[in-house]
C-alpha positions, 0 to 999 in steps of 0.5 A, spaced: 681 016 128 676 010 128 673 008 121 666 011 122 669 017 124 674 017 118 667 016 114 663 021 117 669 026 116 670 024 109 662 025 108 662 032 111 667 034 107 664 032 100 657 035 103 661 042 104 665 041 097 658 040 094 655 046 097 661 050 095 660 048 088 653 049 088 654 056 091 659 057 086 655 055 080 649 060 083 654 066 083 657 064 076 656 070 071 652 067 065 651 071 059 644 072 056 640 076 051 634 079 050 630 084 045 629 091 047 625 095 042 627 089 037 634 090 039 639 085 041 641 086 048 647 082 051 647 082 059 651 078 064 647 075 070 649 072 077 647 071 084 640 071 087 637 076 092 635 083 091 636 085 084 642 090 082 643 093 075 650 095 073 651 100 068 657 101 065 660 108 062 661 111 055 665 106 051 664 100 056 661 094 057 659 089 062 666 087 062 667 094 066 664 090 072 668 084 072 672 085 079 665 086 082 660 082 079 662 075 083 662 079 090 656 082 089 652 076 087 654 073 094 648 077 096 644 080 090 641 078 084 646 082 079 645 084 072 650 087 068 648 089 061 652 091 055 648 098 054 645 099 047 650 101 042 656 098 046 659 091 047 656 085 044 649 089 044 646 091 037 649 098 035 643 101 031 645 108 027 641 113 031 642 119 035 643 117 042 642 121 048 641 119 055 634 119 055 635 113 050 638 109 055 633 111 060 628 108 055 632 102 054 633 101 061 626 101 063 624 096 057 630 092 059 627 091 066 620 090 063 622 084 059 626 081 065 620 082 069 624 086 074 620 090 078 625 094 083 632 094 083 638 098 086 642 101 080 650 102 080 652 106 075 659 109 073 660 115 069 655 115 063 652 109 067 651 114 073 648 119 069 643 114 066 641 111 073 640 118 076 635 120 071 632 113 071 631 114 079 628 121 078 623 118 073 621 112 076 623 113 084 618 107 086 622 102 082 629 104 085 631 101 092 638 104 092 642 108 088 650 108 087 653 113 083 661 112 081 664 118 078 658 120 075 657 124 069 651 129 068 652 136 070 652 141 064 660 143 063 662 150 064 660 155 058 667 157 056 669 150 055 671 148 048 666 142 047 671 139 041 675 136 047 669 131 048 671 128 042 678 126 045 673 121 049 674 117 042 681 116 041 684 113 035 692 115 036 697 113 041 697 120 043 690 121 044 689 114 048 695 116 053 691 123 054 685 119 056 688 114 060 692 119 064 685 122 066 682 115 067 687 112 071 691 114 077 696 107 076 701 109 071 701 101 069 695 103 065 700 108 061 705 104 059 706 103 051 704 096 052 698 098 055 696 104 051 697 099 044 692 094 048 687 100 049 687 102 042 686 095 039 680 094 044 678 101 042 678 099 035 675 092 036 669 095 040 666 098 034 662 103 038 665 109 035 659 112 032 655 111 039 661 115 042 661 120 037 653 121 037 653 121 045 658 127 044 654 131 040 648 130 044 652 133 050 654 139 045 647 140 044 646 141 051 641 135 052 639 131 058 643 135 063 642 133 071 643 140 074 635 141 076 634 133 076 639 131 081 636 135 086 629 131 085 632 124 087 629 122 094 632 114 094 638 112 099 644 114 095 652 112 095 657 117 091 663 113 090 669 117 087 676 116 085 680 122 088 685 123 082 679 122 077 682 127 071 675 126 067 670 128 072 673 132 078 671 130 085 668 137 085 662 134 081 662 128 086 661 133 092 656 137 088 652 130 087 653 129 094 650 136 096 644 136 091 641 129 093 639 130 100 641 125 105 646 122 100 653 119 103 660 119 100 666 115 099 672 118 096 678 113 094 685 115 094 690 114 089 684 112 084 682 115 078 675 115 074 673 107 075 674 105 082 670 099 080 676 097 076 682 100 079 681 099 087 675 094 086 677 091 094 675 098 097 670 099 092 666 092 093 667 093 101 664 100 100 658 098 096 656 092 100 656 096 106 651 101 103 647 096 100 646 091 106 645 097 111 638 096 115 638 089 112 634 083 116 
């Protein structure tokens, strides 16, 4: 190889390296804060392009999307907030309900000048996303429901079981983890102890109990609302979800006209965590369908 060719190759490699470095910096998640109704809301932002907002479930935070943000940020402008009462956001002692979160999402978008977005919500986050889409259809591009909650429980259900969503004992945590995860690695003694430590450190026990009480009061269910959603919708469900059954996902699929459904095998309540590869592929395929 001539000296000129060597220099040309070296310069090309430097250019490629610089480009990849710039791309990585563009897509790297950045922690930020904003005020919504005077309350601090911490969120993670990454990427560029059409806007995608990720909404975590009960007792979660933006960390629930740690395996999904970077892949999505390659094509989209991703926002993952710690919703009010969770994560590093403020935790005021109020009567939380799903409509509280819809109002906060509405104002969050206004604060960040987000006029239109795709919403991706897991569990309670899917409940919030569905209600927001029904209320503000012109502000939602697409909707992705991931093992979403929101339908009224059976009338004969002992509602005290909902308090099991806020466990503080090994036994309680193991029961909950067994419903959330298919992979038994999440059920070892070490994993359970780590989960309890994380639960205690989260400082969101009041929030969880307040939302539980709202559910017991029968507030904000989606039974009649889901049928009004008219945006393109993807429903992603773990086949072995022991917390919100596959039948609930099939009900969403039936109620939301034209929706598509992807069922992930050997997976529980959080496919974005337990099967991120399959989850990311399904979501990206749906979000890029019809893109020019």
